[in-house]
Residue, then its C-alpha position, 0 to 999 in steps of 0.5 A: x499500499x502506497x504511503x498516502x493511501x496508508x495515511x488516509x486510512x490512519x486519519x479515517x480510523x482516528x475520525x471513526x473512533x471519536x463518533x458519538x455512536x462509538x463513544x457511547x459503546x465504549x462507555x457502556x463497555x466499561x459499564x457492563x465489564x462484569x457482564x459477559x453477555x453484554x460485554x461480548x455483544x459490544x466488543x463485537x460492535x467495536x471491533x467491527x468499527x475498528x476493522x471497517x475504519x482500518x479498511x478491512x472486512x469485519x467478522x461475522x456478528x452475533x444477534x445484537x439485542x440484549x437477551x430477554x432474561x439478561x435483567x433477571x440475571x443481572x439482578x442476581x449478580x448484583x445481589x450476590x456481589x453485594x451484601x443485602x442493604x448495601x447502598x452500593x448494590x443499589x446504586x450499581x443496579x439503578x445504574x445498570x438497569x437504567x443503562x440497559x435499554x440504551x445499550x439495547x437501542x444502540x445495538x439494534x441501531x448498529x446497521x443504521x450506524x454502518x449505513x450512515x458512517x461507512x455506507x454499508x448496507x448489506x453487512x459484508x463480513x470476512x467469512x462470507x467474503x471467503x465463500x463468495x470467493x470460493x463460489x465464484x473462483x477466479x471467474x470474472x465478475x461484475x459488481x453493480x450498485x457497488x456503493x463503496x465497493x466492499x465486496x469487490x475489494x474483498x474479493x480482490x484481496x482473496x483473489x488478486x488476479x480475479x478480473x472484477x468490474x466494480x460499478x455504481x451510478x453514484x447517485x447516492x453521492x448527491x444525497x445529504x448525509x449518505x456516505x454511500x459512494x462517498x468513501x470508496x474502498x476501490x476504484x468504482x465506474x460510474x455506470x448504472x446497473x443495466x449499463x454495466x451489464x450491457x457493457x460487460x456481458x460478454x466479459x463475465x461469468x458472474x454479476x453481483x447485486x447487494x441491497x438493491x434500493x427498496x421499492x425501486x425497479x432497478x433489480x427487475x430492469x437488471x434481470x430483464x436485461x440479463x435474461x434478454x441477453x445471450x449469455x447465461x450468467x448467474x445473478x448472485x443477490x444479497x437482499x431481504x426477500x419482500x422486505x427491506x431490498x428490492x422490488x416486488x417484481x423482481x422477487x416475484x419473477x425471480x427464478x431461484x438456484x437452490x443446491x449445495x453451492x447456495x447453501x454454502x454461500x449462506x453459511x456465514x451470512x446470518x442476520x444480526x438484527x431484525x433484517x433477515x437478508x440472505x444470499x440468493x443466486x437468480x437465473 
C-alpha cells in the first residue's frame, strides 16, 4: 500500500473512533465489564467498527440485542456481589438497569450506524467474502450498485488476479448525509446496473448485486436485461426477499437456484438484527 493511502486510512480510523455512537459504546463497555453477555455484544460492535475504519472486512456478528432474561441475571449477579442492604449494590443496580434499554437500542441501531458512517448496507464480513470467493472462483465478476465497493475489494484481496468490474451509478453521492459512494475502498466506474451489464456481459461469468434500493425497480430492469442477453450469467443477490430491499416485481419473477453451493454461500451470512437478508442466486 502506498504511503499516501496508508496515511488516509489512519486518519479515517482516528476520525471514526470518536463518533458519538462509538463513544457511547465504549462507555457502556466499561459499565458492563462484569457482564459477559452484554460485553461480548459491545465488543463485536467495536471490533467491527475498528476493522472497517482500517479498511478491512469485519467479522461475522452475533444477534445484536440484549437477551430477554438478562435483567433477571443482572439482578442475581448484583445480589451475589453486594451484601443485602448495601447502598453500593442499589446504586449499581439503578445505574445498570437504567443503561440497559440504551445499550439495547444502540445494538439494534448498528446497521443504521454502518449505513450512515460507512455507506455499508449489506453487512459484508470476512467469512462471507471467503465463501463468495470460493463460489465465483477466479472467474470474471461484475458488481453493480457497488456503493463503496466492499464486496469487490474483499474479492480482490482473496483473488488478486480475478477480473472484477466494480460499478455504481453514484446517485447516492448527491444525497445529504449519505456516505454511500463518498468513501470508496476501491475504484468504481460510474455506470447504472443495466448499462454496466450491457457493457461487460461478454466478459463476465457472474453479476453481484447487494441491497438494491427498496421499492425501486432497478433490480427488475437488470434481471430483464440479463434474460434478454445471449449469455447465461447467474445473478448473485444479497437482500431481504419482500422486505427491506428490491422491488416486488423482482422477487415475484426471480427463478432461484437451490443447491449445496447456495447453501454454502449462506453459511456465514447470518442476520444480526430484525432484517433477515440472505444470499440468493437468480437465473
